[in-house]
Residue, then its C-alpha position, 0 to 999 in steps of 0.5 A: m520548839r523541841f521543848f514545846s513539842l515535848l510539853l505537848l507530848v507529856g501533856s497528851m500522855a498524862m491525859s491518856v493515863q487520866a482517861a484510862d484511870a477514869q474508865n477503870w473507875l467506871s468499870r469498878l463501879l459497874k462491878a461494885e453495883q453487881r457484887q457489893s451489898f450496902q444500906g444507907v440514906f441519901v438525899y435527892e435534889r431536883n428543881g430546888s426541892f429535896s427528899t430523903h430516901a433509905i436504900w437496902h441493897q443485897a447483891g446476888q450471891n452464888d447465883g442468888e437473887s439480888r434485892e433492892r428496897l427504896l423508901r422515901l423518908d419524908g412527905a408521902p411514903v413512897e416505896v419501890m422494890r426490885v428483885d434481880g433488877r425487875l420491879k416487883c412492887g411500888s407505892s400507889a403513887v408510882a405503881d400505875q406509872l412504872i414499867e420494866g426498867e423505868g421509874p425512880w432510881p432505874p438501873r443503868p448498866l455502864d459500858p465505859q468503852k462505848l460511853a467514851e465515844w459520846y462523853e469525855i471521861r476524866m478523873v479530876g480529884e478527890s473528895r469526902v462524902a458521908g464521911r468516906a474518901a472518894v474520887v471525883l470523875t466528870i463525864l462531859p458530853r462531846d456534843q450539845y445533845r446530852y447532859g454531863f455528870e459528876l460522880h464521886l465514887d467511894r475509894e473503898t468500894s467504888l460505889p457512887l456516893k454522889s452524882l450530879l447532873l449538869n447542863e451545858k453551862g455547868q449548872l446543877l439540874e439534879r443531885l443524888q448524895f449519900t449522907q450515910l452508907d454502910t457496906s459492912t453490916p449484914l442486911t437483915k431479912d426485915k430490911l429487905e421485905p417491902g412494907p404494906a404500901c408497896q403494891p405488886v406491879e404487873v410489869l409490861q415486858t418490852s420487846t424488840p421493835k418489829q417492822g411497821a413500828w414507829r421510829s425516829e428519823w433522827l437520833p442524837p449520836g449514840f442513842t439507840l432504840r432499847s425497847m418498845h411496847t404498846q399499852p392501853s391509856p389509863v385515861s382514854g383506853e386507846n393503845i399508846t406506843y412506847l419507845m425507850y432510847g438510851d446511849g448507856l447513860a442518858r435516856f428518853s422515852v417517846f409516847i405516841e397516842p391516837l387523838h381522833s377528834a380530841l383537841v390537844e395543843d402542842a406543849r413544851s416544859q422542863l422541870g429540873p433535868t426532865v423535859v416534856v415536849s408534845k406535838r400533834i402530827s397527822t398520819a394515814d391513820g389520823d392525828m397522833m400526839v407524840t410526846v418525848i420525856g427524858e433527861v436531855p436538853l430541850g432542843t434535843a427533845e424538840r428535834i426528836v419529836l419532829s423526826i417521829r414517823a410511822s414506817e409506812e410513811q418512811a416507805d413512801r418517802 
């Protein structure tokens, strides 16, 4: 019995050390994304389709601006440019859909300590990606409300060389993997200047929600309301309320639009990791269409849709 207890103790200590090492690597990742300049090419896979992208990232130095340019290399040209994390321009294919902090390749600042409340973070081995040695971390959800990740971090710089998004069965939903990464060659000015197809984007500034805003009566543990704003619909002209929630890693958005007399049916779909669930609800101001879009399991999105309420409804409850 003493020997068995000793084995359990040693195993527990090893797991604690492993968890600390994994959190240390996540902290190094956060610092690397803030301080390390790089350029490279990566492949993005989603729902069985692939696309190739070039990236040029200039870290802010001496309180200077950080700049990041992304360019899709196959199919229709799509380009995105950010300065200090704020979207400055995008190709016409995405410019009308982008708001602050959203769109392809959104920044996701990590807080390893908070993430550990909702995910089990492990260091599970080593790999080699784009010709570079890497350490492999798994970030596994502690509940059924979110997806898991597998990260391959560059041993030299701690930058992410490969990221896999996995469902509850361990099946691949999304892959982002570098095929080339250069962290030593200085970035030239022409690489950091957007092309003619990158159109200036007027970004809507988000704000902290006030009393009277829409809200969710149920959220997965760890998810909080990060931002909220209202903007006119490009189709109907009606004001759409937009709310964005996150747990520090996963995110989903809620859109609420007045329907008036429009006939719209409920809908649910999933494309790779992204789910879309829409439901018509009745309020004191008429019928509304509530839509949840995000990288969360379908059951999570459906439960969120059913929990959306206006504040006056909550006050009457």
